VEXMARMI-379755 format. One record per residue (C-alpha): x, y, z. Coordinates in steps of 0.5 Angstrom, whole numbers, plus 500, padded with zeros to 3 digits. Layout:
N
XYZ;...
//
This chain:
325
912688581;908695583;909697589;902696594;898702594;898707600;893705607;887709607;888715611;883714618;876717617;874721622;868720627;862723626;860727630;855726636;849731637;850737642;849735649;844740651;844742660;839738663;833741664;832744671;829740677;822741679;820743686;817737689;810737691;807740697;803735702;796735701;793740707;792736713;786737718;788742724;790738730;784738735;784744740;785741747;782744753;786748757;789745763;786747770;792750774;793747779;793751787;799754790;803750794;801754800;794752799;796745798;799744804;792745808;789739803;782740807;782747807;779752802;773752797;775747792;777740796;777733795;773729800;772721801;766717804;768711806;761710810;757712802;762707799;761700796;765694795;763691788;770687789;774685794;779680792;787683795;792679793;786674789;785672796;777674796;773674799;769677793;772675787;766679782;767675775;761680773;764686775;771686773;768684766;764690765;767695769;771700765;778701770;778692771;778692763;784696762;788691764;790692771;791686776;784684779;787682785;785688789;780691792;774697790;771702792;766705788;762712788;768714794;771721792;769728790;775733787;771739787;775745783;774751778;775749771;777754766;771757764;770759772;765753772;765750779;765742778;765737782;768730779;766723783;772718783;773711785;779708788;782701787;787698793;792693790;799690793;804691789;809685792;808678796;801679800;800675806;794676810;792672817;785673815;783676809;776675810;776682814;779686808;775692806;771695811;768692818;762688816;762691809;760698814;764703817;767710815;774707814;777702809;781695813;788692810;789685814;797683814;800676818;804677823;812678821;810680814;811687810;807688804;807694799;800696797;798702791;792706792;789708785;784714784;779711778;775716773;769712774;765713766;773712763;777708767;783712766;786713773;784720775;789726777;785730783;786738781;787739789;791736794;789730799;790726805;789720807;789718814;791711818;788709825;790705830;798705830;800701835;804695837;801688841;804687848;811689850;812692843;810685839;806685833;809692832;806696826;810700822;809704814;814707809;811712805;815716799;812723795;808725799;806733801;807732809;804729815;800730820;800727827;795730834;802733836;800738829;794738828;791738836;798740840;797732843;803728844;803723838;805715840;809714833;815715831;817718825;824717821;825722815;829717810;834720805;829721799;825727798;818726802;820719804;818717811;818711816;813711821;813706827;808704832;811706839;805704844;801698846;794700846;792693846;787694852;783700848;778696842;779699835;776705834;769705832;769711827;774715824;770721825;770721832;777724832;775729826;772734831;774740836;779738841;774740846;768736843;772730843;770724847;776724853;777715851;778717844;783723846;787719850;786711845;786713839;788720837;795719839;795713834;793717828;796720822;795723816;799724809;798728804;799728797;800733791;795736786;796731781;798725785;792719781;797714785;800713791;803706795;804704803;809699805;805696811;809692816;807687823;813685827;813679830;810675836;811671840;807664838;808661832;800661831;798665827;795672829;796678825;793686825;788690821;791696818;786702817;786707813;781713811;779720809;775726811;768727809;765735807;762734814;768731817;772738815;767743817;766739824;774739826;775746826;782744822;780751818;778755822;785760821;783761815;777766814;
//
């Protein structure tokens, strides 16, 4: 037999085409040009701190006129007496989602300042007062202003109750909170107790620039006890004197006069029970906790907290700034 044929030698694989280097990657396309952001007007510089310590003084100042203001909506705590549906459904501030359980003082204030161009500007603002804790009044009909008149605001509170209220400055045109370019002061009047210390009125405040009593303003002894709280700018103020025999002040402006021109009754019965808190420029809101002590009776009884501020006429008449040329 013939031997088998030798095996066929393996064939070389077909040659592959040469591997070419990859193309270099191109840089990403630049994003399309965007419009430059709109230019923001420069911020109006705030006054130096030493000037802010005298909020009533200087060419630029904040003034408030409670007598000239009106109250289209008066509903602190949602308890009336005037829940104005028409107003809250059209006012820009009330449409921001703020609680409708408050009191609105319209046409209250003017902030006068020099803008970045050197122009003197008078910016009007309103005030909204709302409770930020449970509110229990004795008679909510007394909230707002006395009988709708008077140059101070009123918050009525029941005996043995505490409530924190927020004061919000409002720019009327936009409904935004308004941060004034100047420091400003809020006054509380008729801070006293009932007979034998019952129904004691007291306050707690924070973030204040300072306070002034009759002692700082007129060197007249104040009836108020003031305690520094641990946090900076926080104070507790307590009434220590019974002033029940004296009627409530008729007009806040009675104390905004030079001491020599002040009525003796006002000097004795009103001035020692008055206090002002001042706040830094740029403060658009602040809180005050109001408290009324217990009474000896189970019958409902309460107190009115009176608050106000100075008008331009008050500042000129008071002489508070006589030492500033």
